N, C-alpha and C positions, 0 to 999 in steps of 0.2 A: 555856222551848222559846219559839221565834219565831213571831210571826204575820204572817198577810197583812194587807195594807190592806184588804182585805174584811173580815176578822174585826175588824179594829179598827174600822172604821166600824160594824159592828154592835154592838160593845161600846159606844160612844161614843153612838149612838143610844137607847141602853136607859138609859146614865146620865142624858142629858139629859129623857129622858121620866120617868124617876124624878124628875130636880129641879123638873118642871113647865115645859118651855121648851114653847112654843108650836109650834113646829117643830123636833121634835129631828134629824129626818133631815137636814134641811137645815143645822144647824148642826153635825152629823157630818160630812157630805161636804165642806162648805167646810172645815173643820178637817184634814179627811184631804187634800184638794187640796192645801193650804198647806203640810202636814207632808211630803207626797211630791214637792212639784213639778210635779205634774202635773195637767191639767183638759182638759174637752172630751173629745175621742175618746181622748186619751192617759191620761185618768182611768180610761177603763173597760178599757182595753188592758192597764194595770196592776194592777189591783185583785187579782189573784191571785198577785202578786209579794210574797216574802217583803219585811216591812217592815224597814230596816237599823235598828241600835242608836241612831243618831244621830236617826233620823227619829221613831221612836217617843219617843224624851225631847223632842222638838220637840211633838209630838202631845201629849203629858201635858202639858206645860206651858200650851200653848193650852188644852186641855180645863178645866184647872184654874181658869183666869181666867175662861173662859165660864160655869162653874160658879158663880163667886163674883158672877157678875153683869154682868161687863163686856160691853159690846156686841158682837156678831159680827163686825162691820166693823174695829172696833180690834183684835179678837184676830187676825185673819188679815191684818191692815194693808193692806188691799186691798179695792176696791169699785167696780162696773161704774156708769158715769153714761152713758147715750147710747152713744157708741161708743169712750169711755174707760174705761181701766183705772187708777183714780187710787188712789195711797197716801194712806191716811187714818191719823190717830191722834188722840187727846184735844186736841191743840192746835186742832182746825178740826171744824167739824158732820160729822155723817155725811152722805154724799149721799142724796138720798131720790127717789122718785118724782115727786112734786110738783114739785121743782124741776126735774127734766128736761122736765116738760110747759113749765115758765116759760121754760126755754131754748128749747124749741120754738117758743112764741110769740115771742120776740126774734127769733128767725131767718126765722120769718114776716115779722115787719116789715121786716127787711132786703131779703126777696127783694120786698116790695110797693113799696118804695121805689126799687129798681133802680139805686141808686146803684154806679158802678163799682169805687171803691175806698172803700167806706164806711170810717168812724172810730167806734170803739166804746168804753165805759166800761162796765166792770163793776165797780159800786161794792159794797165789802165781800166780796171775792170767796173768801175763806177756803182751800179747796183749789184754787182754779181751775176748778173744775168746768164754770160758766158760760162764763167767758172762754175756756177751752181748748176747749170745745166749738165755741164760734163760730168760732175760729180755723181749728179742724180742718176744719168742715164749709161754711166758707165762706171759700177760699183768698184772696180779696181783700181781705178784712177787716183793718184795722189796729186791735189791741184793747189798751186800756189797763185794767190791773186793779188795782184799789187796795184797802188794807186798812189798818186803824188798828193791828192785831196784828203786830207784826214775826215772833212765833212761827208765825202762820198764813202769812205770807208766804213762811216757810221751807219750809213744806210745799207750797204752791203752786209755789215755786221748784223742788222737786224733782218735782213732777209736771210742769211746763215742759220740764224736761230730759228727759223720756221721749216726747214730744210729735212729735218729729220735727221736720221743716222747716217746721210751723206756728210752731213757737217763736220764730221771727226776727220775726213779726209781733205778739208779744206783748210788752207791757212792764208789769212789776210794779212800782208805787210805793206806799210806806208813808203814810199819812196818813188824814182823816176825809172820808169822801164827797167831794165835788167840791174840797175844800180840796188834796187830795194831786194833783190834775190840773195839768199846766202852763197857763199863762194864756192861750197862743194858742189851746187847743181851746176856750175860752169862746165860745159860739155856734157852734159849728163841729161838734159830735157829732152823728153820724146816728143813734146808737142809745146811750140809757142804760138798762142792765139791773140789776137789785138785788135780791138774796134777803136784804133786812136784819133785823135783830132785830124781831120784831112782838109777844112775849110781855109781857103787864104784869106788873109787880113782884110783885103780889100773886096772880099766877095760878099753881096748883098744878099741877107738871109730875110725869107717872112719874118714879120712881126711875131707870129705865135712861137716862133723858134728863137728870135734875136731878144725878144723882150721878156723870156721865162726860162729857157735853158741854160745852165753854166756854158759861158764861151770859152771857158778853159778848156773844157770837154770838146769843143767845136772848131775852135780855131788853132790850127798848127803855128801859123808864123805867115810871113810875107808870100810865101811859094806855096803852102798848102801840104807840100808833102814832106815837110820835115820830119814829123813824127813817124809816117808810115816808113821813111828811110832808116830812122834810128831803129826801128824795131827789127827791120829787114838784115841792117848791117850787124847787129848785135845777134842776130839769131846765127849767123855764121859761126859765131865763136862759143854758144850756148847750148847748142843743140847737140844730142848724141849722133854718132853716125848713124844715117838713115832717118834721123827724125825730121819731122815737118814743121814750117811755118806757115799761118794762116793769118791775112790780114786783111781786114775791111779797107776798103777805100772808095773814092768817087770813079765812076766811070772814065771821064778823060783823064785819069791819073794813071791807067792802068798800063799803057806802053811804057812810061817813064820808071815805076813801079818795078817791071820785068827787067829793064835795064839793070837797077840797082841791085835786085837780086843776083843777075847774072855775074853783075862785076863783083858781088861779094863771094863768090864761089860757090853759091848753091845750086843745086841741079834739078832738072824735071820742073822747070819753072812754068807756071800756066796759069790763065785767068778763068775764073769761074762766074757766072753770071747770077743775078738776083731772080725772083719770080717774074719782073717785067723783062727780062732779058738783057739787062743791061750790065756790064762789066763791075762787078761787086767785091770780088775777092782775088788776091793774088796769092797762089800757094806755090811754096817750093820746097826742097828736100836738102838736107845737108847729105854729102856725099857718102856712100857706105865704105 
């Protein structure tokens, strides 16, 4: 007997609740949306339609993956980030609300500078979330997005293809931090932004993170501050006078990161919070 999408959603919600999921209804809805190809108003309009056999098969495959513990974002293969609908898979980190806030701080810094055609570098771009958000929300910006992972850049490239006209102002480059950038950008960047790895090697991560997300994008080294430090120190040489650097970090790293920025000769150093009020980004500027 064929079932409606509504009946399937009810069944999935019960299955996920029995499996101990924190948000069983959210999991069920997102999987039904992905299987049906409908979301938003269309989703509600088609809930009572009979689900075709192919759609049910796709739903069952996704549900099995989610029951096995795979993150919902990877199961459905897409996730929202600011105004973007990003393709994501285990080659890149899952876009998080904390990083959306960091992207917002970066855009605020561009607006503060008032440069007519700013040049931006997003270091360790992963899925391209920050770089593409800046390119879309600030149409005059030229954005360079780097990553040392060719696999991550393949994901960013797929997202770039779906960005529309803004894609013409984004350049993807493989390489480690500033080493990937062309030499003519040294001392000419108006903004450097990064969500680098900032987990220490001995730090315990929850299984849903450690078992699925790329550890190279999470773990910086024995200390956890290695990559945050590399970005801040490099920014002192790559920023234009008055340019800004915005780096995501863990709350407990804020005091040390602030000290690194000051030692590098950056000015107006400050720390900004995420939505939960935790220290989440260090922001500094090159002297004018």
